[in-house]
C-alpha positions in Angstrom: 47.2 -57.6 -1.4 45.9 -54.9 0.8 43.0 -55.1 3.0 39.2 -54.3 1.4 36.8 -52.1 2.8 33.3 -53.5 1.8 30.1 -51.2 2.1 26.8 -52.4 1.6 23.1 -50.5 2.0 21.9 -53.5 3.7 23.7 -56.3 5.7 24.9 -59.2 3.6 22.8 -61.8 5.9 20.7 -63.3 5.8 20.8 -64.0 1.9 17.2 -63.9 1.8 16.2 -61.3 -1.1 17.7 -60.5 -4.3 20.1 -57.7 -3.3 21.6 -59.5 -0.1 22.0 -62.6 -2.1 24.1 -61.1 -4.5 26.2 -58.9 -1.9 26.4 -61.8 0.3 28.4 -64.2 -2.3 30.2 -61.0 -3.4 31.4 -60.5 0.1 32.4 -64.2 0.6 34.4 -64.1 -2.4 36.2 -61.1 -1.6 37.0 -62.6 2.0 38.7 -65.4 0.3 41.1 -63.0 -1.4 41.8 -60.7 1.4 41.0 -59.4 4.8 37.6 -57.5 4.7 36.1 -54.7 6.6 32.5 -54.6 6.4 30.3 -51.4 6.9 26.5 -51.7 6.2 23.0 -50.9 7.7 20.2 -53.2 9.4 16.7 -52.6 8.2 15.0 -54.2 11.2 15.9 -56.6 14.5 16.0 -59.8 12.3 19.3 -58.3 10.6 20.7 -57.0 13.7 20.8 -60.8 14.9 23.0 -61.4 12.3 25.8 -59.4 13.6 27.5 -62.5 14.5 27.5 -63.8 11.1 29.4 -60.6 10.2 31.9 -60.7 12.8 33.1 -64.3 12.0 33.8 -63.4 8.4 35.2 -59.7 8.9 38.3 -58.4 10.0 36.4 -55.4 11.4 32.7 -54.1 11.3 29.7 -51.7 11.8 26.4 -52.5 11.5 24.0 -49.4 12.1 20.2 -49.5 12.6 18.6 -47.3 10.0 16.7 -44.8 11.9 15.8 -42.4 9.4 12.0 -42.5 8.3 11.2 -42.4 4.7 9.2 -38.9 5.5 12.1 -37.3 6.9 14.5 -38.7 4.3 12.0 -37.2 1.7 12.1 -33.8 3.4 15.9 -33.6 4.1 16.4 -34.9 0.1 14.0 -31.7 -1.0 16.1 -29.2 1.4 19.4 -30.5 0.1 18.7 -31.1 -3.5 20.2 -34.7 -3.0 18.6 -37.9 -4.5 16.2 -39.3 -2.0 18.2 -42.7 -2.1 21.3 -40.9 -0.6 19.5 -39.0 2.1 18.1 -42.3 3.2 21.1 -44.0 3.9 23.3 -41.0 5.2 24.8 -41.4 8.4 27.5 -39.4 9.9 28.4 -42.4 12.0 29.2 -44.5 8.9 31.4 -41.8 7.5 33.5 -41.4 10.9 33.9 -45.3 10.8 35.0 -45.4 7.1 37.5 -42.6 8.0 39.0 -44.9 11.0 39.0 -47.9 9.0 41.0 -46.1 6.1 43.6 -44.5 8.9 44.2 -47.7 10.8 44.0 -50.6 8.4 46.1 -51.2 5.0 42.9 -50.6 2.8 44.0 -50.8 -1.0 40.2 -51.4 -2.0 37.0 -50.1 -1.6 34.0 -52.3 -2.8 31.0 -50.1 -2.9 27.8 -52.4 -2.9 24.8 -50.3 -4.2 25.0 -46.3 -5.4 23.4 -45.5 -1.9 27.1 -45.9 -0.3 29.5 -44.1 -2.8 28.8 -41.0 -0.7 31.1 -42.9 2.0 34.0 -43.2 -0.4 36.6 -40.2 0.3 37.3 -38.1 -2.2 41.2 -38.1 -1.5 41.3 -42.0 -1.2 44.0 -43.2 -3.6 43.3 -46.7 -3.8 41.0 -48.8 -5.9 37.5 -48.1 -6.1 34.9 -50.7 -7.5 31.4 -49.6 -7.4 28.6 -52.8 -7.9 25.4 -50.7 -9.0 23.9 -54.0 -9.8 20.9 -52.0 -11.6 20.9 -48.6 -13.7 18.4 -47.3 -10.8 18.1 -43.8 -12.5 16.6 -45.5 -15.5 14.4 -47.3 -12.9 12.9 -44.2 -11.3 12.4 -42.6 -14.9 10.4 -45.4 -15.9 8.0 -45.1 -12.6 7.7 -41.4 -12.9 6.8 -42.2 -16.7 4.2 -44.9 -15.9 2.6 -42.5 -12.5 0.8 -39.5 -11.9 0.5 -36.4 -9.8 3.1 -35.7 -6.9 4.5 -39.3 -6.8 5.4 -39.5 -10.6 7.2 -35.8 -9.8 9.1 -37.3 -7.0 10.2 -40.3 -9.2 11.2 -38.2 -12.2 13.1 -36.1 -9.8 14.7 -39.2 -8.0 15.7 -40.4 -11.7 17.4 -36.9 -12.8 19.2 -36.8 -9.8 20.4 -40.3 -9.3 21.4 -40.0 -13.4 23.7 -37.3 -12.1 25.0 -39.3 -9.0 25.9 -42.2 -11.1 27.9 -40.0 -13.5 30.0 -39.1 -10.5 30.4 -42.5 -9.0 31.8 -43.7 -12.6 33.9 -40.9 -12.8 35.5 -41.6 -9.2 35.4 -45.4 -9.4 38.3 -47.7 -11.3 35.3 -49.8 -12.7 31.7 -49.9 -12.2 29.6 -53.1 -12.3 26.0 -54.0 -13.4 24.5 -57.0 -13.1 24.0 -58.0 -17.0 25.8 -57.1 -20.2 22.6 -55.5 -21.3 22.5 -53.2 -18.0 26.1 -52.4 -18.7 25.5 -51.2 -22.2 22.3 -49.2 -20.9 24.4 -47.5 -18.3 27.6 -47.0 -20.4 25.2 -45.6 -23.1 23.9 -43.1 -20.7 27.0 -42.3 -19.1 28.4 -41.6 -22.6 32.0 -41.1 -21.3 34.6 -43.6 -22.8 37.1 -42.8 -19.6 34.9 -44.7 -17.2 35.1 -48.2 -17.2 32.3 -50.0 -17.1 31.8 -54.2 -16.7 29.2 -56.7 -16.3 29.1 -59.2 -13.4 26.4 -61.5 -13.1 24.0 -63.2 -10.3 24.3 -66.7 -10.0 22.8 -69.3 -7.8 23.5 -72.5 -6.0 22.0 -75.1 -7.7 22.6 -77.8 -5.0 20.6 -75.7 -2.5 18.0 -75.1 -5.0 17.5 -78.6 -5.8 13.6 -80.3 -6.2 14.9 -83.4 -4.7 16.2 -81.9 -1.6 13.1 -80.2 -0.2 9.5 -81.3 0.9 6.7 -79.3 -1.0 4.9 -77.0 1.0 1.4 -78.6 2.2 -0.3 -75.6 2.1 -0.7 -75.7 -1.4 0.8 -79.0 -2.6 -2.7 -80.5 -2.0 -4.5 -77.9 -3.9 -6.1 -77.8 -7.2 -4.1 -77.0 -10.2 -2.5 -75.6 -11.9 -0.7 -73.7 -8.8 1.2 -70.5 -10.3 3.8 -68.9 -8.2 5.4 -65.5 -8.0 8.0 -64.7 -5.3 9.8 -61.7 -4.1 9.9 -58.7 -1.9 6.5 -57.5 -1.9 7.1 -54.0 -0.6 8.7 -53.3 -4.0 6.9 -51.4 -6.1 7.9 -53.5 -9.7 6.9 -56.4 -7.7 3.5 -55.3 -6.5 2.7 -53.9 -10.0 3.5 -57.6 -11.2 1.2 -59.3 -9.1 -1.7 -57.1 -9.4 -1.1 -57.5 -13.2 -1.1 -61.0 -12.6 -4.6 -61.0 -10.5 -6.5 -58.6 -12.1 -5.6 -59.4 -15.7 -3.8 -62.5 -16.1 -5.1 -65.1 -13.7 -8.7 -64.6 -14.7 -7.6 -65.4 -18.4 -6.2 -68.3 -17.0 -8.9 -69.5 -15.0 -11.5 -69.3 -17.7 -9.3 -72.0 -19.3 -8.2 -73.7 -16.2 -10.9 -73.1 -13.4 -9.0 -74.8 -10.7 -6.2 -72.2 -11.7 -4.5 -70.7 -8.1 -1.8 -67.8 -7.9 0.3 -67.8 -4.7 2.5 -65.0 -4.1 5.0 -65.5 -1.6 7.5 -63.0 -0.1 8.0 -60.5 2.8 5.9 -57.3 3.7 2.9 -57.5 1.5 0.6 -54.1 1.6 -2.6 -54.3 3.0 -4.2 -53.9 -0.3 -2.5 -57.1 -1.5 -3.2 -59.0 1.5 -7.0 -58.1 1.1 -7.2 -60.2 -2.0 -5.8 -63.5 0.0 -8.4 -66.2 -0.4 -10.5 -64.6 -3.1 -10.8 -65.6 -7.1 -7.7 -68.5 -6.4 -5.4 -65.7 -4.8 -3.2 -66.5 -1.9 -1.0 -64.2 -0.4 1.5 -66.0 2.2 3.8 -63.3 3.0 7.3 -64.0 4.6 8.4 -67.4 4.8 11.9 -68.6 6.0 12.7 -70.9 3.0 11.3 -70.2 -0.6 12.1 -73.7 -1.9 9.3 -76.0 -0.5 7.0 -73.0 -1.8 8.5 -73.3 -5.7 8.4 -77.1 -5.2 5.0 -77.3 -4.8 4.2 -75.0 -7.3 3.2 -76.1 -11.1 4.6 -73.1 -12.8 6.1 -69.8 -11.9 4.5 -66.5 -13.4 6.9 -63.3 -13.6 4.9 -60.9 -15.6 6.7 -57.8 -14.4 6.6 -54.6 -16.6 9.3 -52.8 -14.9 12.4 -55.1 -14.5 16.1 -54.0 -14.0 18.9 -56.3 -14.3 18.9 -60.1 -13.4 15.8 -61.7 -11.7 16.7 -63.9 -8.9 13.1 -65.2 -8.6 13.3 -66.5 -12.1 16.6 -68.2 -11.4 15.4 -69.7 -8.3 12.1 -71.3 -10.1 14.4 -72.6 -12.9 17.1 -74.2 -10.4 13.9 -75.8 -8.9 12.9 -77.2 -12.1 9.7 -75.0 -12.7 8.7 -73.8 -15.9 8.7 -70.2 -16.0 6.2 -68.0 -18.0 8.0 -64.3 -17.8 7.7 -61.2 -19.7 10.6 -59.7 -21.8 11.7 -57.4 -18.9 12.0 -60.3 -16.3 13.9 -62.2 -18.9 16.6 -59.7 -19.3 20.3 -60.6 -18.4 19.4 -64.2 -18.3 20.6 -65.9 -21.8 18.6 -68.9 -21.8 16.5 -70.2 -24.7 13.1 -69.1 -25.4 10.8 -72.0 -25.8 13.2 -74.4 -24.3 14.7 -73.1 -20.9 11.5 -70.7 -20.2 8.5 -69.4 -22.1 8.7 -65.4 -22.7 5.6 -63.8 -23.6 4.4 -59.9 -23.5 0.7 -59.1 -23.5 -1.7 -60.4 -20.7 -3.3 -62.8 -23.2 0.0 -64.3 -24.3 1.2 -64.9 -20.8 -2.1 -66.3 -20.1 -1.9 -68.8 -23.5 1.5 -69.9 -22.4 0.6 -70.5 -18.8 -2.7 -72.6 -19.8 -0.8 -74.4 -22.6 1.9 -75.8 -20.1 -0.7 -76.4 -17.3 -2.6 -78.5 -20.0 0.6 -80.7 -21.1 2.4 -82.4 -18.5 5.2 -83.5 -20.5 5.9 -80.0 -22.1 6.0 -78.6 -18.6 8.2 -81.4 -17.1 10.5 -81.1 -20.3 10.8 -77.4 -20.0 11.3 -77.5 -16.3 14.2 -80.4 -16.7 16.1 -77.8 -19.4 15.8 -74.8 -17.0 17.6 -76.7 -14.5 20.1 -78.0 -16.6 20.7 -74.5 -18.0 20.9 -73.2 -14.4 23.8 -75.6 -13.3 25.8 -75.0 -16.5 25.7 -71.4 -16.8 24.4 -69.9 -13.3 26.7 -71.0 -11.0 28.1 -68.2 -8.2 31.8 -69.5 -9.2 31.4 -68.4 -12.8 29.6 -65.4 -12.3 32.0 -63.7 -9.5 35.2 -65.2 -11.7 36.2 -61.9 -12.8 36.4 -60.5 -9.8 40.4 -61.3 -9.3 40.8 -59.0 -12.4 38.9 -56.0 -11.3 40.7 -56.2 -7.9 44.0 -55.7 -10.1 45.3 -59.3 -8.8 45.4 -60.6 -12.6 46.4 -58.7 -15.9 43.6 -57.1 -17.6 42.4 -58.8 -20.9 42.7 -57.4 -24.2 39.8 -55.7 -24.2 37.8 -53.9 -21.4 34.4 -54.1 -22.9 31.5 -54.7 -21.0 
């Protein structure tokens, strides 16, 4: 087949956060099938330091530093009537590069990772267009808006409304739109209400050989503490993660500590806000910020607590904890798209009291906790590898025949 143009809103290196993990593995799978041209943005100097890895994998590439501040993007979005998500990633230099690649290389497919980058697909492109939206972002912002108040709520409701229109435009232009789970694909198709648009699920995976508790040493800063040691991992400038940790600290952890006085919660992930950092060292809460390798922290924990209230798609934090053999207590939203068995592979609970009760029960019963952790790891090994998750890519690219049904 011809070349592939891969557009991503963040450089797929290093694969150290949810969206970058997915884009990294999709990019590697595409590069194994055809020459790839990679255009993406860098958030910081750490991202820019990975340009050599881009150059080694791609036939050609463009890495642009994001120079547009959020306030500037917000003002631009208000004046143009466009979603903030699009204006934040709008850069004429990317559009010029895309046109140059299409003119000078035999590109047959444009693969768009995340809806922010669909703005760079020329209307007159006659090849195949695949768009991996991952999640239904418009629904996420609608949920933010409904849960908030004041100007922020208005902005989030506006973003949800405008993104819904943009998602419909993207789906009409694309040969196929991909979402991270069957549930997310069904939600997108229902909101789209256009049977002519082709929507499919393409799941997330995880490297169960890399995420192996036997292959790492437990992080000593928490391994020696009293138990149970609960862990929450994730990008900590992401609103749903902040809300989940605040819920855990304010409402769930006190209930757990009433039954298990030595219980502690360890929040691990980059860019925690000042208000969260201020909770470090108080009432069993520890906020560690960015770490180079999440595996030792998971290995040192007794249990993963994931009380997300607003969740879209498949949570990598849950897959990683399961792969590391941790029992996971999680909300229904955090379990969405992970077709494991409740009560065997993880424990789903909805209310604060139910989440605390499940965590206490597992903390008091070491055999049950170990059994659940082992079942979780077995499930990951059997069902959640990247090879299985991306097995349909050749079909989506038109390299193999379509199946009889095209249902998501």
